[in-house]
N, C-alpha and C positions, 0 to 999 in steps of 0.2 A: 540434444535439447538444442533449443534456439529461442531466441529472444526477439520480439517485434515490438519496436517503442511506440506507444500511442500518445506521448507526449513528455515533457524534459527531457528530449534529445537533444535537439537544437537551441532549447531554452533552458529557463529555469525552473517553468511553474507548469501544472497540468501534468506532474508525473504520473506515469501510467504505462506499466511495461506487461506485457503478456509472454509469460514462458511456456514453449509448448513441451511438453513431458513426452507427447509422441505425435502421431500426425492427427488425431482425434482429440486429442484432450488437452487442456492447458491450465495454466493459475494466473491470475491477474494480481500484480504486483502494484496496488495505490491504485487510484482514482481520483484525480486531483484536479481542481480547480485551473482554468485559466486565467490568467489575469496579467492586465494590460496590453500591450499590442500582439502577443506570443499565440501563437495557434499549434494546433496539432498535426497541421500539414495537409488535413484531407477533408475539413470543415469545421471543427471545433474552435470558439475562441471563445475572448470574455463574455461575447455578446449572446453565442450560440453553444450551449453546454451541452446537448443531446449527444450519448453515443454513437458515434461514428463508424464504428466499426462491427464485425461481425462476434457475438457473445455465443454463437452454437457451444463452442469445444470447451468455454470456461465453466471450470467445477468449482472452483473457489475464487474468493478475494481475499490477496493476503495484506493486510495494512501494517506498516512500519511505524508510522506514529499521524497523531492529530493535528497538523498543520492542514489549512484549508485548501495549499497547493498541491497537498498527498491525498486527500479524501473528500473535497467538494464537490465531486460528480458523483457519489455513492447514489444519491437521490435520482440522477437521471440512470444510471447503472439499474436501481430496482423497477423505473418505470420503464426501460426496455425489455425487461422481463427478468433478470437475475434473481434468481432464488436460490441459491447454494450456500454455502456457509463462508461467514466473515472471520477468518482467524486473525488474532491480534494479539497483544499483551492486556493482562487484567486491566490496569490504570488506563489502556487506552479504550477497552470496553467500556469504562466507566463514562469518560470524556465525552466518544465518539457521538453519543446521542445527543448531549448538548454544542456539540460543533457543527451536526448535520442542520439543528433546527434553525440554527442562526444563518447555516448558509442559506436555507429555503426561506428565511425571511426575507434575506438581501437581494436575492437570487432568484427566486422564482412566485412563490405565493404568502400572503398573511394570512389565509385561510385557516383557521384553527383546526376544523376537522381533517382536511386534508396533511396536515402538519402531523396530527396526533396519528394519523393512520401511517403514514410513511416512519414514525419512529417506532411505532408498534412493529411493525416489519421486521425493522431493521435491528429491533433487540431479539426477535425471535431468531434471527441468519446470525447474531453474535456467537462465537466462539473463542471465550477468552482461554488463554495458554500463559502457564508462568513461564518467568525468563528461564533460560538453559534446561529446557525439557524438550527432549526430542520427542515429537506427536507423529507417529505412523497414519500417513492420509489413508483414506478408504480404498480398495481394492480397485471399485469400480471408478477410480480418477483417474486412471493408466493402466497399459499392459502390464507394466511391471511396476515392482512398489517403489512409494517414495516418501520420506520423512522429512520434519522442517522443524526448523528450532529459530527462538526469537534470542539473542543476545542483546545487554544493554549497549544502547547510542551514547548515551549522555547528553542529548540532544534538549528534550522537555521531558517533563512526567511521561512516561510511558514509552519513551523513544528505544526505537529496537534497528538492529540491523539484522536479516531473516537469511539462513542456510536453508538448503534445499538440498537434499541429497538421494541418488536412486539407491536402494537398499542394497541391490545386485551387486552395481560395479563399483560404488563409494565415490561416483563422481559427483562434485559439490560444486553448485552454484552458489553465490553469494551477491545480493541486493543490499547495499548499503544503507537506502535511507538517507536521513540527513544527520550526520555524526558532530557529536559537539568535541568540546577543547576539554582537558586535563585541568582538574585543580579548581574547576568553578563551585562557587560557595555553595549551593544548594543541591546540584545535580549529582552522580555520581559518576567515576570516570565512563568512558566508554570500555567495553570488555575486549583483549585484543584478541584481534583474530588468529584463529587455530592455524588455518589454512581454506585454502580455496584453488578449484581445478579452472574455473571462471569468475571474477568479481565483475561485478558492474558498480562503479563507484561514482558519487557525488562529485563535480569538482568546481560547486558556485563560484568557490572561495580560494579554489585553488594558486590563484595569480597573487593573493592577498598574505601581509605578515600581520599576524592579531596582534595588537597591544598586550603588554602583560595583564594576567589575572591577579 
């Protein structure tokens, strides 16, 4: 497996990472909005949010959580022709239409007919998954079988980190999404990571000491 970064690699917004399952199949992990002066490095920025990479290999979108810098470009992904499943936690599936409607109104259009059409299509593609439950991916997604699992990230309601594993080799890659702190008043603690052969970890506040909760 290999990873291509389409955002949030040299910056902190526009989170979008493509996991190549083999030479012809991939998964997209998050599809976030660029904010401020940050860019994808190949065309997309805060003013131009169009999908600037080839999506012909993308079998599914995996959403870690509902913050706009992780999901805000989903309308543009749908416009580009993506019609595969969108996997996320159950709470994220409930929040996502609300967040995407807001993103459309702020960044694209206030035309109610267009917004309703995008949200209706989004709902058709949503595939909610319970925390801690392994989900086998369809056989046509790759030459070898893969499964994925969402674990509690403790960041916002429905937030998760995602584990993707080759069923045959047991090789496991983990995308952290955004991680929360322990002992927050309203959110559960992040579930401890069991193991990872390859870990992609957020580092936005990696050089900061957080005050006591």
